[in-house]
C-alpha positions as CSV (number, residue, x, y, z in Angstrom):
1,M,8.5,-15.1,46.0
2,L,9.9,-18.5,45.5
3,L,11.9,-18.0,42.5
4,S,12.5,-15.6,39.2
5,H,14.6,-15.8,35.9
6,T,16.1,-13.6,33.7
7,R,18.3,-14.3,30.6
8,D,21.8,-13.3,30.8
9,R,23.4,-13.4,27.0
10,G,21.3,-16.3,26.0
11,V,21.8,-18.3,29.4
12,L,18.3,-19.2,31.3
13,V,19.4,-18.0,34.7
14,I,16.8,-19.2,37.3
15,T,17.3,-18.0,40.8
16,V,15.7,-19.6,43.6
17,H,15.2,-17.5,46.6
18,Q,13.7,-19.8,49.0
19,D,13.5,-23.0,50.5
20,P,9.8,-24.6,49.7
21,G,10.0,-27.0,52.3
22,V,9.3,-31.0,51.2
23,D,5.8,-30.3,50.9
24,G,6.8,-27.3,48.0
25,S,9.5,-29.4,46.5
26,A,7.5,-31.0,43.9
27,M,6.2,-27.5,42.9
28,L,9.5,-26.2,42.4
29,L,10.4,-29.2,40.3
30,T,7.7,-28.3,38.1
31,R,8.2,-24.7,37.6
32,I,12.0,-25.4,36.7
33,S,11.6,-27.7,34.7
34,D,8.6,-26.4,32.6
35,L,11.2,-22.9,32.5
36,V,13.9,-25.4,31.2
37,Q,11.8,-26.6,28.4
38,A,10.4,-23.5,27.2
39,C,13.6,-21.9,27.0
40,R,15.5,-24.9,25.5
41,P,18.1,-25.1,24.1
42,A,19.9,-22.4,26.1
43,P,21.8,-23.2,28.6
44,V,20.1,-23.4,32.2
45,V,22.2,-22.0,35.4
46,V,20.4,-22.1,38.7
47,V,21.2,-19.9,41.1
48,L,20.3,-20.8,44.9
49,D,20.2,-18.3,47.4
50,E,21.0,-18.3,50.6
51,P,17.8,-19.2,52.4
52,A,17.5,-22.0,49.2
53,A,20.5,-23.8,49.8
54,R,18.9,-26.5,51.7
55,S,19.1,-30.2,51.4
56,S,15.1,-30.0,50.2
57,V,16.1,-27.9,47.6
58,V,19.3,-30.5,46.1
59,G,16.9,-33.3,45.4
60,V,14.7,-30.8,42.7
61,I,18.3,-29.6,41.5
62,L,19.5,-33.3,41.2
63,R,15.8,-34.0,39.1
64,V,16.2,-31.0,37.1
65,H,19.9,-32.0,36.1
66,Q,18.7,-35.3,34.6
67,L,15.8,-33.5,32.5
68,C,18.8,-31.2,31.0
69,G,20.5,-34.2,30.8
70,R,18.0,-36.2,28.5
71,L,17.4,-32.9,26.7
72,G,20.8,-32.2,25.9
73,T,20.4,-28.7,27.5
74,L,23.9,-27.7,29.7
75,M,23.4,-26.5,32.9
76,S,25.3,-25.7,36.4
77,V,24.5,-24.6,39.8
78,A,25.2,-21.5,41.9
79,T,25.4,-21.3,45.8
80,H,27.6,-20.2,47.9
81,S,27.2,-22.7,50.5
82,A,29.8,-24.9,50.2
83,P,27.8,-28.1,51.7
84,V,25.0,-27.9,49.1
85,R,28.2,-27.8,46.4
86,R,29.5,-31.1,48.1
87,A,26.0,-32.6,48.1
88,L,25.4,-31.4,44.6
89,E,28.5,-32.7,43.2
90,A,28.1,-36.1,45.1
91,G,24.3,-36.5,43.9
92,A,24.9,-35.6,40.3
93,D,24.0,-38.2,37.4
94,T,27.2,-39.4,35.7
95,G,25.9,-40.7,33.0
96,G,25.3,-37.8,31.1
97,T,26.3,-34.0,31.0
98,R,28.3,-32.9,34.1
99,L,26.8,-30.9,36.4
100,V,29.1,-28.3,37.4
101,V,28.6,-26.3,40.6
102,H,29.9,-22.8,40.9
103,A,30.2,-20.1,44.0
104,R,29.6,-17.4,42.4
105,A,26.5,-16.7,39.9
106,D,28.4,-14.5,37.4
107,T,31.4,-17.3,37.1
108,A,28.6,-19.7,36.3
109,V,27.0,-17.7,33.5
110,T,30.4,-16.8,32.3
111,A,30.7,-20.6,31.8
112,A,28.2,-21.5,30.3
113,C,28.4,-18.7,27.8
114,A,32.1,-20.1,27.0
115,A,30.6,-23.7,26.9
116,V,28.5,-23.0,24.1
117,A,30.4,-20.4,21.9
């Protein structure tokens, strides 16, 4: 399973379970984008499980962040990988809503709930 999703306190939580590789990045982008659009205006937290915390996924997440900025949807990311957190923060679009990157998923969901309250 590439990804799964759930709602937690009104937040769409999308968990990417594995790295889709370069060939699967477009499919991953489409699937996440479809979920974001279907559940908007709910805030979004993307959780990257350890096998998914790779450079090919970083580009997908940054494009999803741009989409969320255009839609006015709050988005954050949770990953245990410090190098991936740094790559996301460095590559994030600074022209719109700031991409917040957390080390833990529960912290990301709580922060998203607080931001929209």
